[in-house]
A tleap script that builds the chain and sets N, CA, C and O, in Angstrom:
source leaprc.protein.ff14SB
mol = sequence {
  NMET LEU LEU ALA SER ARG ARG GLU ASN ILE
  GLY PRO HIE GLY VAL ALA MET ASP GLU ALA
  LEU ASP PRO ASP ASN GLN GLY LEU PHE ARG
  VAL ASP VAL VAL ARG ASP PHE ALA GLN ALA
  ALA ILE ASN ARG THR LYS ALA GLU TYR GLU
  ALA GLN TYR LYS HIE ASP ASP LEU GLY SER
  LEU GLN PHE ALA ALA VAL LEU VAL ASP PRO
  CGLU
}
set mol.1.N position { -12.456 49.171 54.943 }
set mol.1.CA position { -12.952 47.957 54.344 }
set mol.1.C position { -12.351 46.733 55.055 }
set mol.1.O position { -13.044 45.752 55.325 }
set mol.2.N position { -11.051 46.815 55.351 }
set mol.2.CA position { -10.403 45.705 56.042 }
set mol.2.C position { -11.013 45.511 57.421 }
set mol.2.O position { -11.282 44.381 57.829 }
set mol.3.N position { -11.232 46.601 58.138 }
set mol.3.CA position { -11.835 46.484 59.474 }
set mol.3.C position { -13.248 45.930 59.388 }
set mol.3.O position { -13.646 45.120 60.225 }
set mol.4.N position { -14.002 46.352 58.399 }
set mol.4.CA position { -15.367 45.848 58.237 }
set mol.4.C position { -15.343 44.352 57.963 }
set mol.4.O position { -16.171 43.610 58.492 }
set mol.5.N position { -14.395 43.904 57.136 }
set mol.5.CA position { -14.342 42.474 56.834 }
set mol.5.C position { -13.969 41.675 58.067 }
set mol.5.O position { -14.444 40.553 58.245 }
set mol.6.N position { -13.129 42.233 58.916 }
set mol.6.CA position { -12.770 41.516 60.151 }
set mol.6.C position { -13.960 41.439 61.100 }
set mol.6.O position { -14.166 40.424 61.765 }
set mol.7.N position { -14.743 42.518 61.161 }
set mol.7.CA position { -15.927 42.505 62.024 }
set mol.7.C position { -16.932 41.463 61.543 }
set mol.7.O position { -17.596 40.811 62.349 }
set mol.8.N position { -17.037 41.315 60.231 }
set mol.8.CA position { -17.981 40.354 59.664 }
set mol.8.C position { -17.364 38.968 59.542 }
set mol.8.O position { -18.030 38.033 59.098 }
set mol.9.N position { -16.093 38.824 59.931 }
set mol.9.CA position { -15.376 37.560 59.877 }
set mol.9.C position { -15.305 37.013 58.455 }
set mol.9.O position { -15.558 35.834 58.208 }
set mol.10.N position { -14.955 37.903 57.526 }
set mol.10.CA position { -14.816 37.530 56.126 }
set mol.10.C position { -13.423 36.943 55.925 }
set mol.10.O position { -12.431 37.533 56.353 }
set mol.11.N position { -13.347 35.791 55.281 }
set mol.11.CA position { -12.069 35.150 55.008 }
set mol.11.C position { -11.372 35.782 53.816 }
set mol.11.O position { -11.945 36.641 53.147 }
set mol.12.N position { -10.138 35.365 53.544 }
set mol.12.CA position { -9.377 35.938 52.436 }
set mol.12.C position { -10.004 35.649 51.070 }
set mol.12.O position { -9.621 36.259 50.072 }
set mol.13.N position { -10.950 34.736 51.023 }
set mol.13.CA position { -11.636 34.376 49.784 }
set mol.13.C position { -12.895 35.189 49.578 }
set mol.13.O position { -13.573 35.023 48.564 }
set mol.14.N position { -13.231 36.077 50.526 }
set mol.14.CA position { -14.396 36.938 50.386 }
set mol.14.C position { -15.683 36.348 50.923 }
set mol.14.O position { -16.749 36.945 50.764 }
set mol.15.N position { -15.605 35.181 51.560 }
set mol.15.CA position { -16.789 34.505 52.098 }
set mol.15.C position { -16.715 34.545 53.622 }
set mol.15.O position { -15.643 34.387 54.205 }
set mol.16.N position { -17.867 34.756 54.261 }
set mol.16.CA position { -17.907 34.722 55.722 }
set mol.16.C position { -17.413 33.351 56.194 }
set mol.16.O position { -17.805 32.319 55.650 }
set mol.17.N position { -16.549 33.356 57.211 }
set mol.17.CA position { -15.937 32.115 57.654 }
set mol.17.C position { -16.956 31.102 58.179 }
set mol.17.O position { -16.745 29.898 58.034 }
set mol.18.N position { -18.054 31.561 58.784 }
set mol.18.CA position { -19.053 30.595 59.253 }
set mol.18.C position { -19.694 29.862 58.075 }
set mol.18.O position { -20.065 28.695 58.200 }
set mol.19.N position { -19.825 30.535 56.936 }
set mol.19.CA position { -20.332 29.872 55.735 }
set mol.19.C position { -19.264 28.998 55.082 }
set mol.19.O position { -19.557 27.900 54.609 }
set mol.20.N position { -18.030 29.490 55.059 }
set mol.20.CA position { -16.932 28.759 54.415 }
set mol.20.C position { -16.632 27.445 55.135 }
set mol.20.O position { -16.224 26.471 54.502 }
set mol.21.N position { -16.830 27.413 56.443 }
set mol.21.CA position { -16.498 26.229 57.235 }
set mol.21.C position { -17.688 25.309 57.501 }
set mol.21.O position { -17.528 24.257 58.119 }
set mol.22.N position { -18.862 25.691 57.047 }
set mol.22.CA position { -20.066 24.894 57.280 }
set mol.22.C position { -20.071 23.682 56.347 }
set mol.22.O position { -20.129 23.850 55.129 }
set mol.23.N position { -20.013 22.465 56.895 }
set mol.23.CA position { -20.014 21.264 56.050 }
set mol.23.C position { -21.226 21.170 55.129 }
set mol.23.O position { -21.145 20.542 54.073 }
set mol.24.N position { -22.341 21.779 55.505 }
set mol.24.CA position { -23.524 21.760 54.645 }
set mol.24.C position { -23.302 22.527 53.338 }
set mol.24.O position { -24.051 22.351 52.377 }
set mol.25.N position { -22.278 23.372 53.306 }
set mol.25.CA position { -21.998 24.166 52.107 }
set mol.25.C position { -20.958 23.518 51.187 }
set mol.25.O position { -20.613 24.074 50.144 }
set mol.26.N position { -20.466 22.353 51.575 }
set mol.26.CA position { -19.456 21.693 50.746 }
set mol.26.C position { -20.004 21.437 49.343 }
set mol.26.O position { -21.096 20.892 49.178 }
set mol.27.N position { -19.232 21.838 48.342 }
set mol.27.CA position { -19.635 21.646 46.959 }
set mol.27.C position { -20.584 22.700 46.426 }
set mol.27.O position { -20.987 22.628 45.265 }
set mol.28.N position { -20.955 23.683 47.245 }
set mol.28.CA position { -21.930 24.689 46.823 }
set mol.28.C position { -21.299 26.019 46.409 }
set mol.28.O position { -22.012 26.960 46.062 }
set mol.29.N position { -19.974 26.099 46.444 }
set mol.29.CA position { -19.324 27.362 46.104 }
set mol.29.C position { -18.921 27.382 44.637 }
set mol.29.O position { -18.353 26.420 44.121 }
set mol.30.N position { -19.220 28.475 43.985 }
set mol.30.CA position { -18.736 28.732 42.634 }
set mol.30.C position { -17.504 29.620 42.789 }
set mol.30.O position { -17.492 30.522 43.626 }
set mol.31.N position { -16.492 29.378 42.007 }
set mol.31.CA position { -15.282 30.186 42.065 }
set mol.31.C position { -15.154 30.976 40.774 }
set mol.31.O position { -15.122 30.402 39.686 }
set mol.32.N position { -15.082 32.278 40.897 }
set mol.32.CA position { -14.863 33.156 39.749 }
set mol.32.C position { -13.379 33.501 39.693 }
set mol.32.O position { -12.783 33.871 40.705 }
set mol.33.N position { -12.796 33.382 38.529 }
set mol.33.CA position { -11.392 33.754 38.344 }
set mol.33.C position { -11.352 35.177 37.807 }
set mol.33.O position { -11.982 35.492 36.798 }
set mol.34.N position { -10.609 36.020 38.489 }
set mol.34.CA position { -10.471 37.414 38.073 }
set mol.34.C position { -8.992 37.755 38.005 }
set mol.34.O position { -8.170 37.126 38.670 }
set mol.35.N position { -8.665 38.738 37.210 }
set mol.35.CA position { -7.277 39.163 37.098 }
set mol.35.C position { -7.094 40.457 37.875 }
set mol.35.O position { -7.846 41.416 37.702 }
set mol.36.N position { -6.090 40.466 38.725 }
set mol.36.CA position { -5.717 41.658 39.484 }
set mol.36.C position { -4.663 42.391 38.649 }
set mol.36.O position { -3.488 42.024 38.674 }
set mol.37.N position { -5.074 43.421 37.913 }
set mol.37.CA position { -4.180 44.125 37.009 }
set mol.37.C position { -3.110 44.910 37.755 }
set mol.37.O position { -2.002 45.083 37.247 }
set mol.38.N position { -3.428 45.383 38.945 }
set mol.38.CA position { -2.420 46.076 39.752 }
set mol.38.C position { -1.312 45.100 40.148 }
set mol.38.O position { -0.131 45.436 40.059 }
set mol.39.N position { -1.681 43.900 40.583 }
set mol.39.CA position { -0.679 42.906 40.967 }
set mol.39.C position { 0.133 42.450 39.769 }
set mol.39.O position { 1.331 42.199 39.892 }
set mol.40.N position { -0.506 42.339 38.608 }
set mol.40.CA position { 0.206 41.956 37.391 }
set mol.40.C position { 1.277 42.993 37.053 }
set mol.40.O position { 2.390 42.631 36.669 }
set mol.41.N position { 0.949 44.276 37.192 }
set mol.41.CA position { 1.920 45.340 36.927 }
set mol.41.C position { 3.070 45.284 37.929 }
set mol.41.O position { 4.228 45.477 37.561 }
set mol.42.N position { 2.751 45.019 39.193 }
set mol.42.CA position { 3.793 44.887 40.213 }
set mol.42.C position { 4.701 43.714 39.883 }
set mol.42.O position { 5.922 43.833 39.986 }
set mol.43.N position { 4.133 42.590 39.492 }
set mol.43.CA position { 4.939 41.404 39.164 }
set mol.43.C position { 5.895 41.691 38.007 }
set mol.43.O position { 7.060 41.296 38.052 }
set mol.44.N position { 5.405 42.378 36.969 }
set mol.44.CA position { 6.261 42.721 35.821 }
set mol.44.C position { 7.399 43.639 36.248 }
set mol.44.O position { 8.555 43.420 35.885 }
set mol.45.N position { 7.063 44.673 37.024 }
set mol.45.CA position { 8.073 45.636 37.456 }
set mol.45.C position { 9.101 44.973 38.351 }
set mol.45.O position { 10.297 45.242 38.233 }
set mol.46.N position { 8.652 44.121 39.234 }
set mol.46.CA position { 9.575 43.421 40.136 }
set mol.46.C position { 10.533 42.537 39.331 }
set mol.46.O position { 11.729 42.506 39.618 }
set mol.47.N position { 10.028 41.835 38.346 }
set mol.47.CA position { 10.878 40.986 37.511 }
set mol.47.C position { 11.905 41.835 36.758 }
set mol.47.O position { 13.055 41.422 36.608 }
set mol.48.N position { 11.501 43.014 36.286 }
set mol.48.CA position { 12.420 43.911 35.588 }
set mol.48.C position { 13.524 44.386 36.523 }
set mol.48.O position { 14.693 44.406 36.140 }
set mol.49.N position { 13.169 44.766 37.737 }
set mol.49.CA position { 14.161 45.200 38.719 }
set mol.49.C position { 15.122 44.067 39.053 }
set mol.49.O position { 16.332 44.280 39.134 }
set mol.50.N position { 14.594 42.877 39.245 }
set mol.50.CA position { 15.449 41.737 39.584 }
set mol.50.C position { 16.417 41.424 38.455 }
set mol.50.O position { 17.566 41.065 38.713 }
set mol.51.N position { 15.971 41.554 37.190 }
set mol.51.CA position { 16.847 41.306 36.043 }
set mol.51.C position { 17.921 42.396 35.939 }
set mol.51.O position { 19.069 42.108 35.602 }
set mol.52.N position { 17.546 43.636 36.226 }
set mol.52.CA position { 18.482 44.753 36.086 }
set mol.52.C position { 19.508 44.793 37.219 }
set mol.52.O position { 20.676 45.098 36.976 }
set mol.53.N position { 19.096 44.493 38.445 }
set mol.53.CA position { 19.974 44.601 39.615 }
set mol.53.C position { 20.239 43.221 40.187 }
set mol.53.O position { 19.897 42.948 41.337 }
set mol.54.N position { 20.841 42.356 39.401 }
set mol.54.CA position { 20.993 40.941 39.731 }
set mol.54.C position { 21.634 40.681 41.083 }
set mol.54.O position { 21.229 39.757 41.788 }
set mol.55.N position { 22.611 41.465 41.452 }
set mol.55.CA position { 23.373 41.160 42.663 }
set mol.55.C position { 22.983 42.033 43.854 }
set mol.55.O position { 23.561 41.897 44.933 }
set mol.56.N position { 22.028 42.910 43.675 }
set mol.56.CA position { 21.592 43.766 44.777 }
set mol.56.C position { 20.520 43.073 45.595 }
set mol.56.O position { 19.755 42.254 45.086 }
set mol.57.N position { 20.481 43.421 46.881 }
set mol.57.CA position { 19.440 42.889 47.759 }
set mol.57.C position { 18.173 43.708 47.545 }
set mol.57.O position { 18.103 44.867 47.955 }
set mol.58.N position { 17.187 43.117 46.915 }
set mol.58.CA position { 15.936 43.818 46.643 }
set mol.58.C position { 14.855 43.503 47.670 }
set mol.58.O position { 13.711 43.934 47.527 }
set mol.59.N position { 15.219 42.753 48.703 }
set mol.59.CA position { 14.229 42.329 49.689 }
set mol.59.C position { 13.565 43.459 50.440 }
set mol.59.O position { 12.461 43.295 50.958 }
set mol.60.N position { 14.225 44.611 50.508 }
set mol.60.CA position { 13.646 45.724 51.261 }
set mol.60.C position { 12.747 46.606 50.406 }
set mol.60.O position { 12.101 47.518 50.921 }
set mol.61.N position { 12.699 46.342 49.105 }
set mol.61.CA position { 11.853 47.162 48.241 }
set mol.61.C position { 10.394 46.762 48.369 }
set mol.61.O position { 10.058 45.581 48.451 }
set mol.62.N position { 9.542 47.768 48.384 }
set mol.62.CA position { 8.104 47.552 48.354 }
set mol.62.C position { 7.609 48.100 47.028 }
set mol.62.O position { 7.992 49.201 46.633 }
set mol.63.N position { 6.787 47.368 46.352 }
set mol.63.CA position { 6.261 47.781 45.067 }
set mol.63.C position { 4.798 48.162 45.258 }
set mol.63.O position { 3.983 47.339 45.675 }
set mol.64.N position { 4.473 49.411 44.951 }
set mol.64.CA position { 3.113 49.919 45.136 }
set mol.64.C position { 2.525 50.310 43.791 }
set mol.64.O position { 3.141 51.063 43.036 }
set mol.65.N position { 1.364 49.814 43.496 }
set mol.65.CA position { 0.686 50.175 42.256 }
set mol.65.C position { -0.082 51.470 42.450 }
set mol.65.O position { -0.719 51.681 43.483 }
set mol.66.N position { -0.016 52.332 41.447 }
set mol.66.CA position { -0.731 53.604 41.477 }
set mol.66.C position { -1.539 53.715 40.185 }
set mol.66.O position { -0.983 53.615 39.091 }
set mol.67.N position { -2.811 53.917 40.309 }
set mol.67.CA position { -3.683 54.063 39.145 }
set mol.67.C position { -3.448 55.429 38.520 }
set mol.67.O position { -3.579 56.451 39.195 }
set mol.68.N position { -3.103 55.457 37.244 }
set mol.68.CA position { -2.819 56.726 36.569 }
set mol.68.C position { -3.923 57.034 35.570 }
set mol.68.O position { -4.605 56.139 35.070 }
set mol.69.N position { -4.081 58.316 35.296 }
set mol.69.CA position { -5.067 58.773 34.320 }
set mol.69.C position { -4.572 58.402 32.926 }
set mol.69.O position { -3.439 58.735 32.579 }
set mol.70.N position { -5.379 57.728 32.119 }
set mol.70.CA position { -4.914 57.249 30.813 }
set mol.70.C position { -4.848 58.311 29.721 }
set mol.70.O position { -4.749 57.964 28.544 }
set mol.71.N position { -4.900 59.574 30.068 }
set mol.71.CA position { -4.914 60.685 29.096 }
set mol.71.C position { -4.156 60.355 27.872 }
set mol.71.O position { -4.070 61.176 26.959 }
savepdb mol mol.pdb
quit
């Protein structure tokens, strides 16, 4: 998906860069606000780790979200 977006020159906002930079399109974009639940879970977990390990260097930790079965 990332490679496809680069081939199509899709910007980080999900719009093709030729459209995003076209002055004729100024004021024509609608912005939808969505919540990234995976990122929200990462943010909560990171804050918990930072509170628990106050003096440890946490800069090397990577936080990865994993979708679990809600059984």
